[in-house]
C-alpha positions as CSV (number, residue, x, y, z in Angstrom):
1,M,-3.8,-15.1,5.1
2,V,-2.2,-11.7,5.5
3,V,-2.1,-9.5,2.4
4,I,-0.4,-6.2,1.7
5,R,-2.9,-4.3,-0.4
6,L,-4.3,-0.8,-1.3
7,Q,-7.2,0.7,0.7
8,R,-9.0,3.4,-1.2
9,G,-9.7,6.7,0.3
10,G,-10.2,10.2,-1.0
11,S,-13.3,11.7,-2.6
12,K,-15.2,11.0,-5.8
13,K,-12.8,11.1,-8.8
14,R,-9.9,12.0,-6.6
15,P,-8.5,8.7,-5.4
16,F,-6.0,8.3,-2.6
17,Y,-4.8,4.9,-1.5
18,H,-3.2,3.7,1.8
19,V,-0.9,0.7,1.6
20,V,-2.0,-1.5,4.4
21,V,-1.3,-4.9,5.9
22,A,-4.7,-6.7,6.3
23,D,-6.2,-10.1,6.9
24,S,-7.7,-11.2,3.6
25,R,-10.8,-12.5,5.4
26,R,-11.6,-8.9,6.6
27,A,-11.2,-7.2,3.3
28,L,-14.8,-5.8,3.3
29,S,-14.8,-4.5,6.8
30,G,-12.0,-2.0,6.2
31,R,-10.0,-3.2,9.2
32,Y,-6.3,-3.5,8.8
33,I,-3.3,-4.5,10.9
34,E,-0.8,-1.8,10.0
35,D,-0.6,1.2,7.6
36,I,2.8,1.1,5.9
37,G,2.5,3.9,3.3
38,F,0.4,5.7,0.8
39,Y,0.0,6.1,-3.0
40,N,-1.4,9.2,-4.6
41,P,-2.0,8.5,-8.3
42,I,-3.0,12.0,-9.2
43,A,-0.1,13.9,-7.5
44,Q,1.0,17.0,-9.2
45,G,3.9,19.4,-8.8
46,N,5.7,18.9,-5.5
47,E,3.2,16.5,-4.0
48,V,4.6,13.1,-3.0
49,K,3.2,10.3,-5.3
50,L,4.4,7.3,-3.4
51,N,5.6,6.8,0.2
52,L,6.4,3.3,1.4
53,N,8.2,2.0,4.4
54,L,10.2,-0.7,2.7
55,D,11.6,-2.0,6.0
56,K,8.0,-2.8,7.1
57,V,7.3,-4.4,3.7
58,T,10.2,-6.7,3.9
59,E,9.4,-7.5,7.5
60,W,5.8,-8.5,6.7
61,V,6.9,-10.5,3.6
62,G,9.3,-12.3,5.8
63,K,6.4,-13.2,8.1
64,G,4.5,-14.7,5.1
65,A,2.4,-11.8,3.9
66,Q,1.5,-11.8,0.2
67,L,1.6,-8.7,-2.0
68,S,-1.3,-7.7,-4.2
69,D,-0.4,-7.3,-7.9
70,R,-0.5,-3.5,-7.8
71,V,1.5,-3.3,-4.6
72,K,4.2,-5.5,-6.2
73,K,4.6,-2.8,-8.9
74,L,4.6,0.0,-6.4
75,V,7.3,-1.7,-4.3
76,K,9.4,-2.2,-7.4
77,D,9.1,1.5,-8.2
78,A,9.9,2.5,-4.7
79,K,13.0,0.3,-4.7
80,A,14.1,1.8,-8.0
81,N,13.7,5.4,-6.7
82,A,15.4,4.7,-3.3
């Protein structure tokens, strides 16, 4: 099953997440199919907090990809701000 989920990056106590399309069976390997945005929960000032390619999200959902719970909230926020 294909899942749109967050992939953690960044350093200790400074998280940075990539929003990726991945096969759920390869979750532990870190491999993904496509990178469709990022989420920076500790963005300050003029830094971008959320950047999502909504066209790619709808394309993958149309192909049958499932959204993780957190990504559902992020997509909702991105649509509200767009």
